[in-house]
C-alpha positions in Angstrom: -26.0 -2.4 40.6 -24.9 0.9 39.3 -27.3 2.4 36.8 -27.9 5.9 35.5 -30.9 6.4 37.8 -28.9 6.2 41.1 -25.4 6.3 42.6 -23.8 3.0 43.3 -22.9 2.1 46.9 -19.6 0.7 45.8 -16.3 2.2 44.7 -17.2 4.2 41.5 -14.2 2.6 39.8 -15.8 -0.8 40.0 -19.3 -1.3 38.7 -21.4 -4.5 38.6 -24.4 -4.7 36.3 -26.8 -7.6 36.0 -29.4 -8.6 33.4 -32.1 -11.2 33.9 -32.8 -13.3 30.9 -36.5 -14.2 30.7 -37.3 -16.6 27.8 -36.4 -14.7 24.6 -36.3 -11.3 26.5 -34.2 -9.7 29.1 -34.6 -7.3 32.0 -31.7 -5.1 32.9 -30.6 -1.6 34.0 -31.8 0.2 30.9 -35.3 -1.1 30.9 -35.6 -0.7 34.6 -34.4 2.9 34.4 -37.0 3.5 31.7 -39.7 2.0 34.0 -38.5 4.2 36.9 -38.6 7.3 34.8 -42.1 6.5 33.3 -43.3 6.1 36.9 -41.8 9.5 37.8 -42.9 11.4 34.7 -46.1 9.7 33.6 -44.9 9.8 30.0 -42.8 7.5 27.8 -41.6 10.6 25.8 -40.5 12.5 28.9 -38.8 9.4 30.3 -37.0 8.9 27.0 -35.9 12.5 26.8 -34.6 12.4 30.4 -32.4 9.4 29.4 -31.2 10.9 26.1 -33.1 8.1 24.3 -35.1 8.4 21.1 -38.9 8.1 21.4 -38.8 5.2 18.9 -36.3 3.3 21.1 -38.4 3.9 24.2 -41.6 2.7 22.5 -39.7 -0.5 21.4 -38.4 -1.1 25.0 -41.9 -0.6 26.4 -43.2 -3.2 24.0 -40.4 -5.6 24.9 -41.2 -5.0 28.6 -44.8 -5.8 28.1 -43.9 -8.9 26.2 -41.9 -10.3 29.1 -45.0 -10.6 31.3 -48.3 -12.4 31.3 -49.9 -9.0 31.5 -48.8 -5.5 30.7 -46.2 -3.8 32.9 -46.7 -0.4 31.4 -50.0 1.1 30.2 -50.0 3.9 27.6 -52.7 6.1 26.3 -52.4 8.1 23.1 -52.6 11.9 23.1 -55.5 13.9 21.9 -57.6 16.5 23.8 -57.0 14.9 27.1 -53.3 14.3 26.4 -51.4 11.0 26.4 -49.5 9.4 29.2 -48.1 6.2 30.6 -48.1 4.5 34.0 -46.8 1.3 35.5 -49.5 -1.3 36.1 -49.7 -3.1 39.5 -47.7 -5.9 37.9 -45.1 -3.3 36.7 -44.8 -1.7 40.1 -44.4 -5.2 41.7 -41.7 -6.1 39.2 -39.9 -2.8 39.7 -39.9 -3.2 43.5 -38.7 -6.8 43.3 -35.9 -5.8 40.9 -34.8 -2.9 43.1 -34.8 -5.3 46.2 -32.6 -7.8 44.3 -30.4 -4.9 43.1 -29.9 -3.7 46.7 -29.0 -7.2 47.9 -26.5 -7.7 45.1 -25.0 -4.3 45.8 -24.6 -5.1 49.5 -23.1 -8.6 48.7 -20.8 -7.3 45.9 -19.5 -4.2 47.6 -16.6 -5.7 49.6 -15.7 -8.1 46.7 -15.5 -5.2 44.2 -13.5 -3.1 46.7 -11.0 -6.0 47.1 -10.8 -6.4 43.3 -10.3 -2.7 42.8 -7.6 -2.7 45.6 -5.9 -5.6 43.9 -5.9 -3.9 40.5 -4.6 -0.6 41.8 -2.2 -1.7 44.5 -1.5 -5.3 43.8 
């Protein structure tokens, strides 16, 4: 699955995205990219900035992510003297790892099919 966080392993002219519908919510490339960047930066604000996303939008997505699960996926702490921050919980790390594993399997499966589709579109 191509997403802004990594290069696709398939022809860049053909991109496959997937979204997992979970009850009333969804988990897809945007939320997963936000989770990755929170894990890297330790901050919802920094993650949002690195994605060109507003802070308000990132806070909304963090709330949506936490509502998908029986327990929080991302823990945040407000600023103040010690500064704020965010981190993935154990549950969040597990979800991210499983999503990335599924993403890699789908990439591997889809690559030859997308290459064939691209070839058919460009060369008939």
